[in-house]
N, C-alpha and C positions, 0 to 999 in steps of 0.2 A: 401573586408576587411579581416583582419587577426585576428586570435585568438591564444590563447596559445597552441592550439592543431592542428596547421597547417592551411591550407587555408580554409576559410569559404566562401561559395557561397550562396548568397541570391537571391531567385527567386520570382518574384511577382506571385500572384495567377493566372493571366491570361496569363503568359508567357509560350507559348508552341512552340516547334520547331520540325523540321523534317517532311518529307513527308511520306505518306503511301498510299497503294492502297487498296480500298475496294475489297474484294475477297470472294470466297466461304468459308464456315465454315470448309470444309475439308482442312487440312493444310499439305497434302502430298506434295512431291517435285513438285513445280509448276513453271517452268521457265516462265519468262515474255517474251512478244513479243516486239521486237524493230524493227523499220524500218531501212532497209539497203539502204543508199543513192546511192550505186553503182548499184544495180539492182532493186531498188524500190520495193523490196519484204520484207517479214517478216522473221526473223530468231529467233531461241530460244536462250535466254541468261540465264545462271543459276541464280537462285535467291540467293541473298546475305543473310547472317544470319539476318542482320538488317531488310531486307524486309520481311523475314519470321516472325520475331517478330511483325513488323508493321501489317502484315496480320492477325496475331492472335488477336491483339488488335481490329482490324477492325471487326473481326468475333464476338466479344462480345460487339460491339458498342462503343468502346472507342478509344481514340487517345492518344499516350504516351505524358505525360507532359515533359516539359523541364527538370525538376529536376530528373525525372526518367532516361532520356537519359544521364544526367550528371553523375549519379551514375554508369550507365553501362559503360560509357567511362572510368571513374575513376577506376572501377574494372578491366577493360581490361588492363589498364596501370599499374596495380600492386599496386594500392593504397588501404589502409584500410580507414575506415571512419565511420561517424555517420550521418544517415539520420534523420532529425528532421522535422516533418510535422504533421499537425492537424489530428485528428482521422477521418478515413473514406476517405482519399485522395489518396489512392493507394500506401502506403508505402511498403506493402508486395511484390507487383510486382516490386516495385522500386529496391529492393535488390535481389529478387529471380531471376530476368531475367539476372542479371550480370553473374553469373556462367553458366547459360544456353547459353547465347550468346557466351561466351568464348569457351564452349565445341563445339558449332556449328561451330565456326571458325576453331577449331582444327580438326574437323571431318566433312568436307564438303561432303564427298561421302556417300550418304544415303545407297547405296548398301552394304556397309561394316558394317552397324548397325546390330547387332545381339541381339535381345531381350532376347535370352537364355544365353548370356554372357554379363551381365551388367557391366559397368565400375566400378572400385573399388571406395571405399568411397571418396567423393570429398567435400561434404558440410555437416556441422553439424549445425542444427537450434536449438537454445536454447530458450525455452519458459518459462516464469516465473511460469506458473501453469500447472500441468499435465492435468487439466480439459480442457485446450485449445489445447492439443496436437492433438486430433482427428480432430477438426475443422481446425487447422493449416495444418494438413496433407491433408485434402480435398482441401484446397485452393491451396496448392503447387502442388497437383497432376493434377489439371485442365489443366495448360499449358503443362505439360509433356505428358498427353494423347492426347491433341490436336495436339501437334507437332510430336507425334509418337516417342519420345525419348526412347531409350532402358534403361533408368535409372530405378533403383529400389528405392522406397521411403517407409520408415517404421518409426514407432514411438518406443521409448523405455522410459517408465516411470514406476512408481510404479504400474500402472494399467495394464501393458502389461502382456501377458501370459508368463509363465515360459518357454514354448517350444520356443516362439519367442526369448526370451533372450538367450537361449542356442544356437539357430541357429545363432544369431548375434555374439556370441563369436567366431564362426568359420569364418564367413564372414559378415562384415558390409555392409549394403545397400549403394548405391551410395549417397543417402541423408538420413539423420537420424534426426528426430525431438525428442528432449529430454529435460530434466530439469536440473538445476544445480546439484541436488542430484544424478540423474541417471548418469550424466557425471562424477561426482566424483567417483561413484561406478564403472564405466567403467575403471577408472584409477587404480583401485586395481587389474585389470586382466592384468598381464604382456603379455599374448598372444595377447592382443589388441593393444599394443603400436606400433608394426610394421605397422599395418593398419592405426592407427591414425597419424602416421608420414607422410602418403600420403595425408592427408587432404589439400585441397586447400583453404578452406574458413570456417570460423565460423561466423554465423549470430546470434546475440543476440536480440531477440524480446522484445519489451516493456521494454527497458533498464531503463526507468525512474522508473519502479516499483521495480527493483532490486537495483538501486543506493541508497547508504546510508543505506543498510541493511547487515546483516551478510550473507544472501544468495548472495548478490552482491559481497561481499568479497570472498565468496566461488567460485563464477564465475571468479573473477579476478585471483585467484590462479590456477584454472583449465586452464585458458587461458595462463598463464605463462608456465604451463607444456606443453601445446600443442605447444607454440611458441618455446620451447626448443627442441621439437621433430622435428619441421619444421620451421626454421627461416624465410622462405618465406611465411608463413601463412598469408592470408588476414583475417582481422577481421572487420565486419561491424555491427554496432548497429542500431536499429530502435527505435525511441522514439517520444513522443509527450508531450506537456504541461510541458516543463522544463524551469526553470528560470536560472540555472547555466550550460549553454550548454558547455562552455569550460572545466569546471571541470568534467562534465559527460564524455566528450570525453577523457580527460586525464585518468580517472579511467578505462575506457574500454580498452584503448590502451596500458597502462603501459609504458614501455620504448621504444615503437615503435618510430623511428625518426619522428619528426614533419613534415619534408618535404615529408613523405610518407603517410600522413594522410589528409583527407579532411572532412570538415563538410558541408553537403549539406542541405540547408533549402528549403523546398517545400512550401506547402500551410500553412502559419501561421495564416491566417485570414479567416478561413472557415466561411461561413454565419451561424450565430447563432442567434436565436430569443429566448430571455429569458423573461418570463412573471412571474407574481406572482398572487396568489389568495389572495385577501384582504378580511379579515373578514367583514361581514356586520356591525358589531358593534365592534369597537376597544376598549378593556379595557384600561383605563388609568393607571391601576395598574397591570401590567403583571407579571406572574411568570412562571418558567420553566415547560413546558408541558401543560400550561393552554389552549392552542388551540388544539394541537394534533388531536385526533380523532373527535373533533367537526367539523373538516373540511371534514369529509367523504362524506357528501352529495354533496359538491361542486366538490370533486374529482370524484365521480361517474358520475356526469353530464359531466365532462370533458372527462372521458373515453368513454362515450356514443358517443362522437363526432368524435372518431378516430377509425382506424382499429386495431392497435396494439400498446401497450405502455409498457414501463418499469417504475415501481414505485420503486424508490430507497429510502431505509431508511439507517440510520447510524449504526444500531445494528441488530443482529439476533432476539432478543426478540421483537423489534419494528416491524420487518418483520412479525412475527407470529401474532402479535396483529392486524396490519393493514389488513392482509389477511382475518382474521376472521370478521373484521368490514365491509369490502367491501362485503363479502359474505352474511353477515347479512342484509346489505342494499339491495342487489340484489341477492336473492337466486337462481334466474333463471340463474345466471352466473356460476353455478357449472359446472365444466368441461371446462369453457371458460377462467377462470383466474387460476393462479398457483402461487407457492411460490418457491423461489430459494435462498439457502444460503449454506455456506461451510460445515455445519454440517449435511446436508441431504445426504442420501445414493447416491452413484454415479448413480445408475440406475434411481433414481428420477430426479436428475439434468439433465441427458441426455434426459429423456422424455420431460422435460420442454424446453430444448434447441432445440430439434427437432420440438416441437410444435411452438416455436417462428420462427424458420427458415422457416417452412412451412406456416406461417401466420394463424395458427389455434387458437392461443390464443389471447384473447382481451387484457389481461394485465398479467404481471408477477411482483409480489412484491418481491424485491430482495435486497441484500446488495452489497458490492463491489465484490462479486463473479461473477457479470456480468459486472464489470467495464472494463475488458480488452478483446481485441483480437477477441472475437466471433463476426462474421459479420452477423447481423440480418437485412437484407435490408427491411424486412416487418415492422420494428418498425418505427413509424412516430411521436412518442412523448415520451419524458422522463419527469417523475414527480419526483421531489426531495422533500422528506419529511424532514423538518428540515434543519438547516444550514449545508452546507458541510464543513465549517470551513476553506476553502481555495479556491482561484480562480482557481487554476490548477485542483483541483478535480471537481469543477463545470463544467469546460470546458471539462474535460475528459468524464464526464457522459453525458453532452449534446451531445457529438459526437456519442453516441450510437444510436441516431435517425438520420435519413437522412444520413445513412452510405454509401454515395456515394460522389465523388469529387464535383459535382455541386449542390448537394441537400442542402437544408437549414435544419440545426439541430434545433429542437424546444424543449425547456425545460420550464416547469412550476414549480415554487417554491411554496411550501406549508409550511408556518411558523408554528412552534409549540410554539413559543414565539414571542410576538410583536417586541421585540428588534431585533430578527433575520432578520426582514425586513431591518434594517440598515445594517446588515452584507451583505445581498444580494446586496444592493445599492453599498456598498464598493467593493464587488466582481466584479460587473459590471464595476466599475471604473477601477479596476486592469486589467480586461480583455481588456478593450478598450485601455489602455495605454501600454499593454504588460508587466505588472509587475507581472509575475508569480512567484510562490514560488520556491526558490532554495532548492534542496534536500540536507540535511546535510550529511557530509561525516564522515565515521568512520575511526579512526586511529589505525592501526595495532592491532586488537583484537587477543590476544594470544590464546584464546580458539579455534578459527577457525584455526589458524596456527598449533596448536598441532594436531588437527584432520587431517589436510592436510598432516602433516609430517607422521603420521601413515598410511594414504592412500598411499602415495608414497612408504613407506617402504614395504607395502604389495605388491604393484604393481611393483616388481622387485628390490626394494631397491635403495639406493643412497649413494653418498659420501657427507661428510659434506659441503665442499666448493662449490661443484657443485650445490647442492640444495639451499644453501644460495644465490648464484648468481641468481638462477632461481626465488626464492621467492622475491628478491628485484626488479625483473622485474615488479611485481605487484605494482600498484600505491599506494595501502594502506600500503605497507611494504617497501617503498623506504627509509624510515628513520629508519628501524629496526637496532638496535645497536648490536654489537657483544655480549655484556653481555645478552641481551634479547634472542638472538638466542641460546646461550649456555644454558640459563635457560630452553628453550623449549625442547632442545635435552635431557637435564638431566631429565626433567619431564617425557618424554615418554620412556626413557631408564630405569631409576631406581625409578621413582615416585617422584623425588625431595627430599628435605631434610627430610621430615617427613614420607614418605611412602616407604623408602628404604627397610625396613624389610618385606614388603608384596609383594610376588612374583606376585600377580595378577596385580600389577601396573607396572611391568617390561614388557612393551608391545613390545618394539623394542630392538633388539639385535645388537651388533656391532661385526662383523666378518671380520678380515683383513681390518679394517677401512671402512667397508661398513655396513650401517644401513639397517636392514631388519627385517621382522616379520616371524617367522616360526611356532608359536604355532597356531594350528587349532582353538582353542577356541577364541583366540584374533581376528583372522581373521573373524570368524563368527559373533562375537559380534559387531565388527566394521562395517561390511557390513550391518548388520541388523539395525543399528542405525545411519547410516551416515546421515549428514544433519545438518542444523542449526535452523530449525523450532522447537520451544519448546513450547508446550501447556500444560495446566493442563491435568492430566490423565482423559481419557474419557471412557465411556461405550457405547456399542451399544444399541440402543433402537429397540426392535423387538416385533412383534406380537407373540402371543402364538404359532401360527402355523408356525412361523419361518421367515416370510418376514421382512427384515430389513428396518427401516425407516431412520436411520441415527445414529448420536451419540450425547450424551450430557455429560457434564462434571460430573465427579464423585462427585465433591463437591456439585453439585445441587441434583443429584439423591440420594445421601446418606442421605439427609434431608427428603426425602419423606417416607411416610408410605404406605403400601398396601391399595388401595382404593382411594388414592389421585389422583385427575384429573389435567391434565396439557395439554397445547397446544403444539403440536409438529408436524412439517411437514404439517401444515395446518389442522390438525385433533385434535379433543378432545379425549384424551386417558386416561385410568386409569391404574395405576401401579398395577400389579399382584404380581410380586416378582422380586428379584434381585438374579441372579445365574450365576456362571461362567463368571463373568465380563460382564454381559449383563442384561439390564432391560427389562423384559417381560411385555407387556401391552396389553390391549384390547380396542376396541372402547367404548366410553362412551357418555352419554347424560347429559344435564344440563349445569352448568356453571363451568369453570375451577377454581381450588383452587389456581393455580399459573401458571406462565409462566417461562420457563427456562431462566436463566441468564448466559450468556457465558462471561468468563473473557477476552474479547477482549481488545485490546489497545484502550484507549480513544483518541478521535480525538482532538488535541489541536488547538486552534485558531491560524492561521498562523500570523507571524509578519507583512506580507504585508496587511492582512485583519485588523489587529489591527491598523495599521497606517491609513488605509482608514476609519475605524470606527471613529477614533478620528477626522479626517477631516470632515466627514459628520456631526458629532455632533457640531463641530465648525461652520459649515455653518448654522445649525439650530439656534445656539446662536445668529447669525447675522440676523435671520429672513428669511433665504433662505432655501426653501424646494423644491428640484429638484427631479422630478420623482414621480410616483404613490406611491411608497413605503414610501418615506419621507412625502409626503402630507397626507397620511393616518395616520401618526404618529404625525401630527401637534398638535392635542389637548393634547396628552400625553407629548410631549416635551415642549409645552408652559406651561403646569401646572408645570413641573419640574423647568422651569425657574422662574415661579411665586413663588413657595414655597422655592426654593433654588437657583440654577443657572445651566446653561449648560456650562461646561468647554470648553475652547479653546484647541487647540492642545498643546500649551505651558503652560498649567495649570493643576494642580491636584486638584480635588474637594474632600474635606473631610467634612462629615456631622456628627454632634453629635446629637443623638436623645435618649430621655428617654422614655421607654415604661414600661408596667407592668412587662415585662420580665427582665428588668434591664437597664443598660447603654450601648449604642451602639455607635461605631464609624464606619461609612461607608466610604470607599475609592474607587475611580474609576480610576484605571490605564488603563483599557481596554487592557490588555495584554494576556488574555486567562487563562483558569482554571489552567493549570499546573504551570505557572509562579505565579499565584495568591496564589496557595497553599503554595509554598515556601516563597513568600513574607509575607503572613499572619503569618506563623510560625516564621519567622525572626522578624517581628515587635513585636509580642507578647513576644518573648524571650528578645528582647532588652528593651522593656518597663518593663518587670518583673525584669530585672537586676537593674533598677533604683529604683524601689519600689515594695515590695512584693505585688503581685496582681494575682488573678486567672482570666484567660481568656478562653472563648470558641470562636472558630473561624469558619468562613464559607466563601465560595467563589463560584463564578461562572465565566463565561468567561468575565464578564464586571467589576466586583468589588470584594471587600473584606469587611467582617464585623468582628469586634472584639466586643465581648460582655463580660461584667463583672458586678457583683452585686454591685460594688462600682464605683464611678466616675472615668473616664479615663482621665488622665492628658496629652492629646494629644499635646497641645501647647508646654509644656515643653519637650516632647519627640522629637518633630520636632527640637526644638532649640538644644537639646542634640545630634542630629545626627542620628535619627532613620532611615534615608534614606541613610546613608553613605555606601560606597562600601568597606571600609577598613576591612580586616580580614573576608571577605564575606564567603569564603568556610568553614573556621573553625567555624563560627557562624551558618551557615546553618546546618552543621553536629551536632552541639550542640542543635539547636532549634528543630530538628526533631528526630524521632527514627531512626537515620541513620543506626544503627547496624542491626535492624530488616529489614529495606529496603534493605540493602546490602546482608543480608541472602537470601531474596527472589530473588534478582538478581543473586546471586551466584548459585542458583539452576539451572538456565538456563546455566550459564557458565560451571558448573560441568558436565551437560549433554552433551554440545557441545564438551568439552575437553576430554570426555571419562571417567570421574571419576565414574559416575553412569550410569546404563543402564536400560531403561524402561522394558527390558525383551524381550522375543521372541514373535512372533505373536501367539495369543491364550493363552499366559501365561504372560500377561503384569502385571507388579508390580503395587500395589495400590499407589494412590497419597500420602497416609500417609507414606508408606515405602520409597518412593523417597524423600519426604520431610525430614524424619528422617535421611536418609543417607547423603543428602547434608548438613543438619545442623551439622551433626557430623564432616564432612570434614571441614566445616567452622570453627567450634570451635577448632578442632585440629590444623589447620593452624594458627589461631589467637594465640594459646598458644605456639606452638612448631616451627612454621615456619612463623613468622610475616612478613617476606619479600617476601612471596609467591606472585608472580606477578598476579595470578588469583584473589587474595584478592584485590589488588590494582585496577585491572580491574573492579571488581564488584562495588567498591566505585566510580570509575570514571563514570561508566555507570549510577549509581544512580544519580549523579550530573547532567550529561548531558542529559540523556534520560528521567528520571522520574521527575527531578526538573528543567530541562532546566536552569542550573546555568548561562550559558553564556547570555541567554536572561534576566535572573534576573539582572545580572550586568548592561546590557545595559538599562534596565528599570529604575534601580536606578539612573544611570547617567542621564537619561532623566528627571527623577523626580527632581533630585538635581538642574538641570538647569531650572526647571519650577517654575512658581509662585504658591504658595500653597494657595488655597481658603478654609478657614475653616468657615463653616456655621453651625448654630444651628436652623434648621427648627422646627416648633412647632409639626410637625407630620411626619410620615414616607413618604418619597417622592416616586414618580413613579419608579425611578431608584433603590431605596433602597428596595422596596417591594419584589422583587424577592429574594433578599438575606435573608430577614426576613423569607420568606416562607421556604427557604432551611433550616434555623435554626429550624423552627417548625417541620420539618420532623423528627428531632432527638428526639423529645419529645413524651412522652406517654400522651394522653389526652382522656378524656371521650367523647369528640366530635371527629367526623371524621375530617381528615385533610381538605377535600373538604368543609365541612360545616363551619369549622373555617375560612378558607380562604374567603369564600363567605361573611361571616359576617364582616370580616375585610375590604374587598373591599367595601361593602355597607356603612360602617361607613366613610371610606375615600372619597368615591364618594359624600356622603352627605356633607361632609366638603368642598369638592371642588366645589360643585354647578354644574349647567349645563355647558357642554363644549360649 
């Protein structure tokens, strides 16, 4: 079949081809013996490169898959492409052996191989995380050593030693493992361009993780630069769990002709076993987090039955909490279980990864920091705490166990909320039918482009027309207009309309129509702050004697007082003092006063899971409960139907309930928290325009609640068009504090575009300083340069990334076409209870929240009677 990105080849899981000979593990030149029919004797025949590769696979007990051979042939024939296959099915060797085979064919005479004179740089391997570089390098080195190739293989990331980087500036290794940021940094060194022009291939690993992010856009621009240096460059991507494969290929390939690109699909349906832990007693009135750590005993029992497991949580805070609860339940597991997340010191993370690889750890509680790439064959179980909010993410994490082509991946789901069991059922439906989430694409972010323009100006300079042609080779910038391009050039040359009077923002100079950077300070600042990852300012957390545990955000640490205890890196520590941008701590005993909260991105419920959730609820409304998860929820859903109703997919349920807290309207679009936040603000705004009324709002992944001290005329609001899509963007901006949201988004844009600098290592600026600087730029641009394109970008990113306005519009269109069910139950229903609890969290009460919730649940259970 064909795709928008060239030829697409689909291969079944069991389709394998080609012959190979089982041989010795020593892979030196080993000619095979063939019978000579003329003299009936044996003669030696040189071994072909393909036979050499086959023998390597045989030595490790494998046989090449058909999809791997297809990639090798395509590479040999000069194609670029995208390899899409399930996690743990041999993708790395699928792309890595292509360049190796080609070199073997070009250099058949082993006697001429000289390990002291390695070939020049041929392959660049881009990994999305620098933490993966070491493991990737080990995986790539294994066949090089076994085959005795005279290649050099090294890494270049932010963790690399300075001496190694300086050596690489003189001569790059034959193959280099790097990150998007380090690749961009290499492009600032003009002396490397001649070597990079010799590149034969760039391999982008885990492309699905970069796609749709600014790091992915940064990669696209770097690839365009490399293609301009060598038009014959081959580009191969490696990916899994992608729903928009054709778009992913287009983004990676840019303007590469479609007839020179292939999409190769390998193992799409790896054997996966997904189970769930069902609570012994299912609450009919669930609320967010009500299960949570109550499930620790069941998880401990599960971990006792396996050799090694990964326990995934959705946040770093949850990771710290679950690690402590597991250790409290089983103190004898100290040293056998560990914790892993992105804020821990690199030495801690490496110790954990080495322990997993060696099979020494029973379990590791982790976040998405272990989602990718690292091959832990010892792991035989994955535990997922809470809903992963997407089928693709569930599939990706399941693949961390059974990380071999023919092994079964096993995942056990632990709900933190009863309703999450419906999400799991919906995710299983999506996986079975192959409906994985599409990664949203970004359209020409100008902050990333401005950074790239300065990068190229430092790395030898450019002419205006030549770089424009190169930039438009990147898929994200194919529609870049001439005015937008001129604005970016003006911005980096003279700071734009409002910063012309400030020399610090004149970063690029034009000399004889060539754009270049000559100021040493500009070059240093740019190289020290290159990249698109923007996080809140953080401080190192250290013991008094100097050992570093990791980092926590300044916004959290600044609220602590000396003596406060908190969980960090799996330990209970006490803050001693904050000095020189570091928080010094010592070990503590007792109970923690708090747990760090990191400002990570919230995981929205995917549109595919939203659809599946509505379908599962519709089945329940018809009395159909398929699967253990849905059967366990039968009492809850039947009570919902008895007190109100269960909506079908083409219906929207609205409930009016009066409590002692006021008048409430509950709506259940099942579109995810981010969409619901925007819809709730929009509905409150539209209703308040009709009649002066005060609203407080709340939402979760499943519904919305509007609360008011006076009755809410929801029927009239529906008739008046509260669900209309007209003037949607304008009303969204009016209904929310869009200016403040745009200011927050602008901080990231200003950092990427080079307007503000976090400072040099060891002299990082405080979060307050950076915030004040970005706010000042925002206000100046609004007043004196209202057409500044970075302002427009910040508003667009707020709408699309924070408010998901496109999904809001689709949700409103669906609601308009649906039948509205307006019920007035006598009391709060099971679906409404979680929303009501979320509202209670905002209040100050003499009762603890848990006690208040238990009393409310008891009253409602009494009213409901026995299930």
